[in-house]
N, C-alpha and C positions, 0 to 999 in steps of 0.2 A: 814682652819682659815687663815684669812687675818690680818696682822699686820702692823701698820703704826708707825713708830718711827723716831726720828731725831738723827742722828749721828753727833756729833760735834768733830772736830779733831783740835788741835793747831799746831803751827810750830814746837814744840818740840816732836810731836807724841803722846801727851796724848789725850785721847778719853773719850767721855761720851755719853750716849744715854738718850734722854728725851721723854716724851710723846707728849708734845706740842713744838711749834716752839721755840727754844732757843734764848735768847740775846747773841750775841757773840761779842768778842773783836776784835781788829784790827788783831791779829795773828790767828785767828780761820776761819775754814769754817764749813758750816752746810750743811748736805746732808739729804734729805727726803728718807727713806728707806720704801718701799712698797713691803712687803714680803707676798707671798701666799704659805701657807704650807699645804700639804695634811694631812688630819686627821690621815690617816693610818701611818703617821710618829710617832704618839704619841702611837699607839698601842704597847704594850709590847709583845714581842714574847712569846708564849707559848711553852717552851721546852718540848718535850715529847720523851721518849725513850722506846723501847720495847726491852729488850735483852734476848735472850734464849741461853743458853750454853749447848751443849750436853754432856752427861756423858763422851764421848771420849776425850773431850777438857781437862779433868782434868788430863790426862796423862803427856803431856809435860810441863817442867818447863819454858819454854821460849816462848814468842810470837813473831812472826816474824815482822819485821818492815813493811812488806807489809801489814799484817793484821791491824797494828796500823795506816798506812797511809790510808788504805780503810775506817776504822772507822772515822778518822779525816776528810776526804774527803766528807764522806756522811753527817756529822753533818754540816759541813761548807756550803755545797750545800743546806741543808734543811733550814738552819737558816740565812745564810749570814753573820755569825759571823766568826771571826778568831779563831781557836780552838787549843789547845795544848793538847797533851796526853803524860804522863809520866807513864811508868811502874816501879813500886817498887817491888822488890823482898820481899817475905814474912819476911826474916831474917832482912831486912832494915826497914820494917814497925814495927817490934816488938821492934827493937833497938830505933827507933823514939818515939813510945809510951812509952817506959820506960824512956826516956830522959824528955818527958813532964810530966809524972807522978812525977818525982823527983823535978820538978820546984816549 
């Protein structure tokens, strides 16, 4: 996509963008912006995850930080997004859900 717009800035730092060439006052400058954006920039990423948890994983009550970091890193590499993972213990989730139910 190709976009042409005029950026006008005054001496106090206020700015505006217009489609056509603007009329400017003594304390303004106007800059023609000619921007070429790839169409792919507007494609929304389709996030997909396939998660398989083996039966053996049900045993330990904790997930190591190494596992969390590996999952985070894999998602960030696949999507280019910054990602955060929080592990919430079952008791904390139940307390949180009870608090929301009482609101």
